[in-house]
Structures are given as structure tokens and as C-alpha cells.
TORZAPA-941488 format. One record per residue (C-alpha): residue in one letter; x, y, z. Coordinates in steps of 0.5 Angstrom, whole numbers, padded with zeros to 4 digits, always signed. Layout:
<sites>
aXYZ ...
</sites>
This chain:
<sites>
m+0159+0207+0225 s+0156+0199+0225 q+0159+0196+0230 l+0157+0188+0229 t+0158+0180+0233 i+0157+0175+0227 e+0155+0168+0228 f+0156+0162+0223 f+0158+0155+0223 s+0165+0154+0220 t+0167+0148+0217 s+0174+0149+0217 l+0172+0149+0224 n+0168+0145+0225 r+0163+0148+0231 p+0159+0155+0230 v+0164+0160+0230 q+0163+0170+0232 f+0167+0174+0228 k+0167+0182+0230 m+0166+0187+0225 i+0166+0195+0224 i+0163+0199+0217 p+0162+0205+0217 n+0157+0206+0213 d+0152+0209+0217 l+0156+0216+0217 n+0151+0223+0219 p+0153+0228+0214 a+0152+0233+0220 w+0157+0230+0224 n+0162+0233+0218 v+0167+0227+0219 p+0173+0227+0215 q+0173+0221+0210 e+0180+0222+0205 r+0176+0217+0201 k+0169+0219+0200 g+0165+0215+0196 k+0171+0211+0193 p+0169+0203+0194 m+0170+0201+0202 k+0176+0197+0204 t+0176+0191+0208 l+0182+0190+0213 f+0182+0182+0217 l+0185+0184+0224 l+0189+0179+0228 h+0190+0179+0235 g+0197+0175+0239 y+0198+0169+0243 t+0193+0169+0248 g+0189+0174+0245 a+0182+0175+0243 a+0178+0178+0238 g+0178+0186+0239 n+0179+0192+0234 w+0186+0196+0236 v+0185+0200+0230 p+0185+0208+0230 e+0177+0209+0230 e+0177+0214+0227 y+0181+0211+0221 t+0175+0206+0218 s+0172+0213+0217 l+0178+0217+0215 y+0179+0211+0210 n+0172+0207+0208 m+0175+0200+0211 a+0171+0195+0215 i+0174+0192+0219 v+0173+0185+0220 m+0176+0181+0227 p+0177+0173+0227 s+0179+0169+0233 g+0185+0165+0232 e+0184+0162+0239 n+0192+0160+0240 a+0193+0157+0234 f+0196+0161+0229 y+0192+0162+0224 v+0195+0155+0221 d+0192+0148+0219 g+0193+0144+0226 i+0193+0137+0225 s+0187+0134+0229 s+0181+0136+0226 g+0177+0142+0227 h+0184+0146+0227 k+0185+0149+0220 f+0186+0156+0222 a+0190+0159+0215 t+0183+0155+0211 f+0178+0159+0216 l+0182+0166+0215 g+0183+0165+0208 v+0178+0163+0204 e+0172+0161+0209 l+0171+0167+0212 v+0173+0172+0207 e+0167+0168+0203 y+0164+0169+0208 v+0164+0176+0208 r+0165+0177+0200 k+0156+0174+0199 t+0154+0177+0206 f+0157+0184+0205 h+0158+0184+0198 l+0166+0186+0202 a+0173+0185+0199 m+0172+0183+0192 t+0179+0184+0191 p+0186+0183+0193 e+0186+0191+0191 d+0180+0191+0196 t+0183+0187+0201 f+0189+0188+0206 v+0190+0183+0212 m+0194+0186+0220 g+0196+0183+0225 l+0200+0185+0231 s+0206+0177+0235 m+0201+0172+0233 g+0197+0176+0229 g+0203+0179+0225 f+0206+0172+0224 g+0199+0170+0221 a+0198+0177+0216 i+0204+0174+0214 h+0203+0167+0213 t+0196+0169+0211 a+0199+0174+0205 y+0203+0170+0202 m+0198+0162+0202 y+0193+0166+0199 p+0196+0172+0194 e+0190+0172+0190 t+0186+0174+0196 f+0189+0179+0200 g+0193+0184+0196 s+0196+0188+0202 a+0199+0185+0209 i+0202+0189+0215 a+0205+0185+0220 l+0208+0188+0228 s+0213+0185+0231 s+0211+0178+0229 a+0212+0173+0232 l+0215+0168+0227 i+0218+0163+0231 i+0219+0156+0225 h+0227+0157+0226 g+0226+0157+0233 i+0221+0151+0234 a+0225+0147+0229 h+0228+0140+0232 m+0224+0141+0239 k+0223+0135+0242 p+0217+0131+0246 g+0216+0134+0254 t+0221+0140+0252 d+0218+0148+0253 n+0220+0154+0251 g+0218+0158+0257 v+0212+0160+0252 a+0210+0154+0251 n+0211+0146+0250 y+0213+0142+0245 e+0205+0138+0244 y+0203+0145+0244 y+0207+0148+0237 r+0206+0140+0234 e+0199+0140+0235 c+0198+0147+0230 f+0205+0147+0226 g+0205+0138+0225 d+0212+0135+0225 l+0217+0139+0228 e+0223+0136+0223 t+0221+0139+0218 v+0217+0144+0220 e+0221+0149+0215 q+0220+0145+0209 s+0212+0146+0210 r+0208+0150+0207 h+0208+0153+0214 n+0214+0157+0214 p+0213+0163+0211 e+0220+0162+0207 v+0217+0156+0204 l+0211+0160+0201 v+0215+0166+0199 e+0220+0161+0195 e+0214+0158+0191 l+0210+0163+0189 l+0217+0166+0186 a+0218+0160+0182 s+0211+0161+0180 g+0212+0168+0177 g+0205+0169+0183 k+0205+0176+0185 l+0207+0178+0192 p+0202+0182+0196 r+0205+0188+0199 l+0207+0187+0206 l+0209+0193+0211 m+0214+0190+0217 a+0215+0194+0223 c+0218+0192+0229 g+0220+0195+0237 t+0229+0195+0238 e+0228+0193+0245 d+0222+0187+0242 f+0225+0179+0244 l+0223+0179+0237 l+0227+0183+0233 e+0232+0178+0231 p+0226+0173+0228 n+0223+0180+0225 r+0230+0182+0221 h+0232+0175+0220 f+0226+0175+0216 h+0227+0182+0212 r+0235+0180+0210 f+0230+0172+0207 l+0226+0177+0202 e+0232+0182+0201 e+0236+0176+0199 k+0231+0173+0195 g+0228+0181+0192 v+0222+0181+0194 a+0220+0187+0195 h+0217+0190+0202 e+0218+0196+0207 y+0221+0194+0213 f+0221+0200+0219 e+0224+0198+0226 s+0225+0204+0233 k+0225+0204+0241 g+0219+0200+0243 i+0218+0193+0246 h+0212+0188+0245 d+0207+0192+0247 m+0201+0197+0245 n+0204+0203+0245 f+0209+0201+0240 w+0202+0197+0236 s+0199+0203+0235 e+0204+0207+0234 y+0205+0202+0227 a+0198+0201+0226 r+0197+0210+0225 k+0204+0210+0221 l+0202+0203+0217 i+0194+0204+0214 p+0196+0210+0212 m+0201+0208+0208 l+0196+0203+0205 f+0192+0209+0202 a+0197+0214+0201 e+0198+0214+0192 e+0190+0214+0192 t+0189+0219+0197 n+0195+0223+0194 g+0192+0222+0187 k+0184+0226+0189 
</sites>
């Protein structure tokens, strides 16, 4: 499969940026590679890394060819994939608009919500949820693993304080006024309520978190919020901590669910 590193100038981030991409478009028929969606239009998965992480593939490599799925891997730096308050830090706009448009015009991929997914772990899990609900006309499905749903935890932090992960100044740069962040569009709950009020279509959401994960309670809270609002979603818990073993396990479990209806009906 083709493995690319692409650089272009981002107006959202006001600098040249790179992203990585995998395209399963060079399969040799002699290899006899399993293909569940052979001959069907290629899907695209935007894959989001976690806090302190970097762009890279953590999806089982065989899934790209099995499901005829390209993978786009941007860098979210440590910005939670939201639009920060300073110039050149519009990461939500970069991911949800600019990068998608670049992939569309360059590769003619991710043209419809049905063909476009977003998936992430930890900070990237937050990014997957936030991005899908902020741009439901673009992303048809999202997978969020061990999501860093931290909005309620950082609300009302004071200047000079630190919660052991980062300090007040960092969170303010990402999310703006921490006194009102729970009422802002940085909060996925606000985005859900806006979509419900407008009658907009909500993307499909698959969530998972380990029962020994330090982020378990925020994930349960969001799961309960969606249940109370009557928002269809699928939520999974099982033994596991905040590590690649859990994320790899659930990548293997949940990615096939995105294609189950299509492949079962082949």
C-alpha cells in the first residue's frame, strides 16, 4: 500500500504542515490479500493521536486493504483539535474543514459523510467526538477510545494552578475562558444540544473505555448524557488501562462495525 508524507500550507494554522497518509491502491492480485470491499469505493479514516503523541498509524495495517480504506493522520500537536485563542491555532478548522478539503481536491476521497470517518485515542478521542459533532455534514461516523473528555474537569481552574497533566495557561490557550468553557462550543455536549435543537443529523458514535482507565468516569458521564438526550450511540467497557493494548483491541473490534452492514450484505 502507498505510504505518503504530504506537506502543504495551512491557512488555519498559518504555517506549512505535514500529514501522513496510507492508500491501499497498489495491491498485487498475486498476493491474494483478503478484501471485504473489493471493487467498492474507498472510504477514508481520519486518525487522531493523543496528548504528547504524533501522527502515526495504530490501526491494524491489514484493515486498510481489507476494507479498502485510506487513513489520513494529521498532527494535532497538544491542542485537543479545537480552535485555540491565539493566531495560527485553529485546529478544529484545520481538521474539520481545511484538511478534508485538501484530501478531497487532491485525492478525490472523503467526498460524503458516508465515506468519511474520524477515530482517535485519549486527546484524539475527544477530538473525534468534538469533530464529528461539530462537522456532522462531513463525518458520518466516529470512534472514540479512552476519550479525554476533560471539559468539566478543567472548568473554573484558576491562573497559576496545575492539575498534574497541564497548567491553567495551557488549558486557557486551548479552550479559552475556563469560567464559561462548559457553555462553549468546545464542549461536545453543547454541540449535541445544538444538533438536537436544529434537527440536524447526528453522526454515528462508537465509544470504548477501560474499567481501570483514569478517564473512565468522564466517559461514563458523556455516555449517560447521550442516553438522557436520546442520542443513539454504542458504548463499550472492558478491563483495561490507558494504553495501546486497549486501543489496539478496540480498533480491531470497532472498525469492522463501521462496515458490518455493507459487508454482511455483499
